[in-house]
N, C-alpha and C positions, 0 to 999 in steps of 0.2 A: 421572642422570638423573630431571625431576621428574617424581614422580607428581600425575593430576590425579585429583581425585571430581568431581562437579557435589551438588547441596542434593538432601534427595529430597524426594516429595512431602507435604506444598507446601507446605510453608516450612522453611527454618531456618532455628537463631538461633548467634550463635559469644556465645564466655564469653569472658570475661577468665582471669586466672588462677587467682585465688579458684575457677572454675569454679561461679558463681552470680551475679556481674552479664553480661548480655547487652549486645554492645558493635554486634554487627548484625543483621539480617533477612535475610537471602535468602529470594530462590521460586526454583522449583522450576527445574530446569536449571539455573542459577547454579555457573561451574568453582570450581572452590577447589582450591589447593594445597597438599597434603598437604610436611606439613615436618617428621614424625620415626611415627616406629612407636606404635601404640596404650596405652597407656596405661592399666587399670581403667577400657577404653567410652571417655574420651576420646582425640582425635585431635588433635596437630596440627594446624594452619593456618595459609595467609594467600588473606585471602579480597579485595577489592573495597578495596583497600591498606589492606587491615585484620590484624593478627595473633590469632592469638589456638585457643580451643578448640571443637568441638565433637564432637554426642554421633558417638558409631561411627556408628546407627543412622539419623542424622540426612545418610548419605553416602551415595551409588547411586553404582557403575558405570558407568547407560547416560544420553550423552545429549538429551536433548528435544530436537522440534522446536519450532522459536520465531520467535512473529512478531511486529514493534514496529511499533506503528500511531504514526508522528509527527507531533505537533500542525507543519505543513512551514505555518500560518496558510492563507492561501487554495488551496484546492484536498487531494490523494487523493496519501500518499508513505506508503509500507510496507517492512521485510525484512525477508523471508524466507531461514531459517537452515538451516537441514535438518541433522541427525542424523550425518549424514555432514562436515559444513563443510563445504560451498557458501551462497555465500551471495545472493541475490537482488534489487534494488530492483526496488521492482515505482510505480511513477510516483513522479515527488520534489517534488509542487506546482509553485508558481509564484515562491518566490523561491529562498534560495537553506539556507533550511531545512534542508534534507536535508543536503548536504553540509556543513555542518557540522558538524551528530549526527552524520555519520559519519564525520569526522573526527577528533569529537572520539571517536568509538566506536573509530575504530583507528589511535590513535597521530598524529593530525597527519598520516599519509598520510607519515610522514617514508622510508619506505623502499616498494616495488612492493606494491601491492594487486590483486590478481587477484579480482574477481568474475567467479561461475558466467553472470547476464546483468544487463543491462538490463530494461525490462520497460516501454513506453509504451505506456495501454493504450489512446490514441485523440491523435488533437493538436488536443488541449482546451493550451492555457498551463501553468494551471493543474496537468496533469496532466504536463509536458515539460521545464516551462521552469525548475525547478530543474536541470536533464538536463548543462543549461549547462557546471559549473563542473564537475561528473563529468572533463564530456567537454574541457576544456581541464586538466585537471591533471596533472602530467607523470608522478604515482606511480601515479595511479587505468587499470586496465585491464578489460575487459570479455570473458571469452570470446566474447560474442554479446549482441546489439541484437535487441531485440524490435516490433512494431508494427501495427497493424491492417491497412498494408495499403491507408489513403486518405492521398493528398499535400495539403498543402493550395500556390494557384497564383495565381497577383498577377489570373489573368482574371476577372474581375466576374459573367461572368453563368458560368462552373463552374471556381468557387471549389475543389472538389474535386475539378479532374479533366472528365477525360472524361464528360457523360452522352447516355443513351441511350435511348427509348422500345421497348418490345421489352413486347406484349402489351398494353396497357390499364392497362403500371404505368411508369418515368423507372429507371432501375439505373445505376449508377457504371461503366463499365469502363476498361481500365490499367489495372490495381491494380496498386501496386505489391508483387510479390512478393516476389523476390529480389534480390541486392544485383548482381548486374547489371541492374534495373529500376532500383534505385537512381542509379546512376549515369549510366547514359543519360537518365534524370529529371535529375538536378543540370546536364547538361552544358549540357542543354540553360535555357544560365543564364534566358533569359526568361520561361522558364515561374516562376518564381521571387524574380532582380535584377529591385532597382532600375536600369535606368539608367543614372542618375544619382548615386543619395543611396543609398549602403550601409545607410545605417538605414532605409529603406523594403524593405529586403529581404520575402520569407517569412521568421516566424523559426522556423516548423519545417524545414522544408527546411537553415537551414538550419546546426540542430543538428544536425542527418544530415548535410550537408557534415562537421561539425564531424568527428563520428566516423567518417567512410569513413576521411575525410583524418589523424586523428591519430595513424596506425601502433599500436592501445593498442586496439584491441578486432576481435573475430573476426568472425564474419556477422553481417551486417542482413538479416533476413527476415521476413513477417510472420506473424504467429499467425493462424492461423483455422480454420473447421471445415471442412474440403473432404472430399467428398460420400468420394473415391480416398483417400482417406491417415490416416495412423496420426493418431487426434485427441490424440495424447501428447506433452508437449510429452519430445524428446532426451535419452536418456535415463533419463524418469519414465515407464515404460509401465505399463499393468494391470498387468503381472504381479510389478513392484517392490514391498516397503514401506511405500513413498512415492511414491507418482501423482501429474500434473498434467498433469490433463486439459484440453483446452483446447476451450470450451464456443457457444463467439461469437468473434469474429462468424463467422458461417454464411453461407458462400459458394454461390449458384446461376449455374445452366451455362446458358451461351448457347452448344453447340455444345458445342465446346473452353474457349472461352473464360468465365474467374470474372468474377463482376460481384459487385457488393452492391447490393439493391435502395430504393433514395431513398423515405425516411420522410420525415410530413409531421408537420405540427402534431396531429393526435391519427391510432388507429389506423384510420382509415377512410380521409386522405386519401391517396387517390394523386398527389398535389404533393414536390416534391422543397425541403424546409426543410435547409438545409445547416447547422444546427446539431442539428436529429434524429438526418439522418442520422448525421453523423460519432460525435458522440453514446452513441448508436444502436447503432450499428457499436461497440464496445467489445472489447476482450479480456476477456472470459472464461475465467479460470480455477477448477475445481475439486482441492481439495486436498486427497487424500485421505491420512495416515499413522496407518492398521491398517486403525483403527472409527472412527478422526477424518474428519472431514472440516469443510474451508473453505471460502466459497463468497465469489468476489474478484470483483466486475460490472464496475467501469469507475463510465460516466455515465448505462445506459440510463434511456429515455425508458416513459412509457404507449406507445409505436404498436411501440416496439422490442421489451416487454416479449411486447404481444400476441403477435406476428412469431414470438419465440420459442416461446411453448406452445403454439402453431400446428406450430410445422415439429419440435421435439419427441415434444410428445403423437398427430402425425399425424394432427388433429384438425382441420376447417376448417371450422368455426364461428365463421357475420360475428359486428364487434363491435360495439356493448357484448352481449355475450354476462345466458342464466340464467341464473334460479338453477342450474339441473339445468345447462345447460350449464357454467358455471362448475366443481361437481360434478366431471363430468367433464373436466374441461382438468385440474383441479387434481392428480383422480388422475393424469393417464395423463403427465404430465407432471412430479412430482414425483421419480419417482427418478431422472432426471437432472440436480434442480435444486436435493435435498434437502440441508444443510449444519446441522455442528453448530455454528459458529459462522460470519458472512457480515457481508462488509462492506456498508455500505446505499450501495446508489448514488444515484450523483451527491449528496452530502454531506449525506440528509434533503430533498429536493427532492418536492415533494408532488406531482410528476410521476411517478405509480405508478399499479400495476394492484396490491389487494388478492386478487386472484387466482396473482397472484405473488409476494407476502408469502407466503402459505399454502400455495405451493407450495415456498419453502423453508424455511419453519417452523423456523426459527432457531429455537434456546437462550439465543445470544446475537448483539448486532449491535453493531460499531461504525461511527463516524456520523463519517466525519473531516470534521471543518463547521470556516470561518476564520473570526477575524473582524477580516479585513481586505478584506470586501466587503457588498455593498447588498441579498440576496436573503434575510435573515434566516434562513438554513441552523440546524438543523433544522426544518423546521416544524412547528407544534404537531402537524396533521393524521398527518402522519408520524409520529413519535410515538405518537402514539397506538393508527395504527394497526400499527404493528410490537409494540408490546404487547401490542393484541386479536388478533394474527395471530404469536403471535409461539410458541414451545413450552412445555410446561408450567404450571405456576402463576406463577411470578414467576421469566418471561420478560427475560430483560439489556437494557439501555440502557446502551449506552458511546460519551460523546462525546469525541475530543480536548480541543473548544475546552474544557467544561464542568470536564472535570478540572482545566481551570489553571487559575489565575487572577493580576493581579500581586499580591504581596505591597510590605506599605510599603517597605519598604529595598531596593525594586528605582527607585521614585522618580529619587530619587537618579543614578545607572547612566540611565535615561533616559532627564532633564537633558542630560546629563552628553554620551551621544549625537546628541544637538542638537547644539549647541552644536559641536562637532568637527566635525559636518556642514557648518554654516556657516562652519569655519574652512577646516573643505578649499573650501569653495568661491570661496573668497578666496583663496587658495596657486592656486590653477590657474586662474581667475582675471590673477593675478600670476604668470604663468609660472614661480613657484618652488618646481622639481623637487626640490628637498630638504624643504624645507619640508611638498609633500605629501608625501612618501611617512614621513614622521613623523606626519606627522597619518594617516593612512591603516590605519600600527602599533597605531594608539595607540585608532583609531574600530574597528580590526577584535579586537585585545582584548575592549574594551570590547563589545560586541554575539556576540562568543564568550562570553563568563562571564555574559549575560543570555540566550541561549540556551541555553548547557550547562543556566538552570537551569529555565527556562519549557519550553522544546519538550526538550529531547536528559533530561530528566526528569522533571517533573511534566504535561508534555504525552504523556505516553508511554501507549501503553495497552500492555503482555504484554503474550502468550497465550502458555502453555506448555503441551506436552502430549509423551504419555507413547503417542500411540496410541491409549487404554484413559483412561487421566483424565488431567482440564483444568485449567491456572486460567487466568483471568482479572485483569489485578490494575493499579494505580497508585499511582506516588508519591505518600503523603501529605504534605498542604502543609507540613505539621511535627509529624515523630516521636514519638508518642506514648510517653510510659514509665509507666511503674508497677512504686513500686518498682523490686526489677532487675531488671522486661520490662523492654524492649523492641519498639517495631514502629514500623515505614515504611513499609509494604505493606497498600493495602484491599486486602484477596485474595479471592477469589471461585473456587469447586467447585464444576466439571461434572464428572457422573458415568454412566455409564447404570443405572438403576433394577432391579435382574439383566437379565433379557434383554432390557427397551427398550431407549429411547433413553437419546441423555444428553439430561440437565436438569443446569440450575444448585440444589445445595444445600446449601439455607441453612446454618447453623451452628447447633444444636439452641441 
């Protein structure tokens, strides 16, 4: 029976048979297969396609929590793997980049693979579009699919479903809380299907319909903060070593009816803006593993941040706040939102409050910013604010797009992909099925090769933690070799200072 160990903190090296030359560079928590007995402090191993030797003291028995923030192009996407080997896909970008990344990671999905859950933070295509491939892949299963309860509809006056005026505010009602609510909505096809052209169906309901009818998905339900329900993801409650708390969206009540308030262009506005509302009610998760906290915040905006801080602080100061009021709000809300590592809201958009960034107080922030859109994310003022209000003397900022650049040898591959797409269009026009299949296979192979290098390897921000010590790392564009030493990763350590908070610990 194979014996597995894991690379120790913060990194480990694999050596050749001479035990002097390094031949591979591992991250904290990487799987290592032990191939024989320890001999004079050295262990024969197989890891990442390499056979070699590792020092015994660079291996450990305990598995880490792993989070991979992928460069999905436009949008957000991350993979969370628990120490208990449960795998979550949290958002998946707009394209199939996340699918290709996980297909590469999980052996091409040649065998059945079951994820613990797919979590769709909100119905923006750059967060849910990438799930299409997963829900139609025969070998991919999900134990659960979670969403924020808001459904897109075809009606122009109610694009997110029924709206009702209650008091001086507008609220979304008729939320899709449970799977039977989803089934009832989908059965009412005029709400989401075009009567003549399926290409004009609403994409988000179509996606969830694929999931519901696939036979490969367990329960589909809303994730939200209800006042009368456990605020933790099932199986990850507060008393567990790893907990996942649901901080948003925050549901309000009209009697027994669950509602989400409409957000307008500004926190003061009481009007309804569809984009601000569905973004502002993103699923927000606080992942705690022992002493380390990670915040995943979807596409929050200014109006949502103000609302959330008011709700959790229990203080109703009118916005904008005075300096004294902001201090009071930050102090009261920080116990709920403070995190050691945070995923920046809305790709580094400038639609944020300094107060919320101060409340989160992260030592490291990851920005998922795609290069296939025109919003120029991350914004310069956002980067400045994240640095100014981050924790420690040197708060870390990681951007999936900036951690990866195109190398010269990719130019010819991209040109060939363009040519194949032209040939594919011509073959489809001539209805030559055999040629179409051949071109598609070649095109997929080229794209897989490009994505494996740019997205799955060079564009990923890796987080590994044992609940006390944490690393953040990304793959170097080109490995560094100094005589017999080898470096493939740029690694940043995050540790607590004595009894103090987690901060970045630069190399001395």
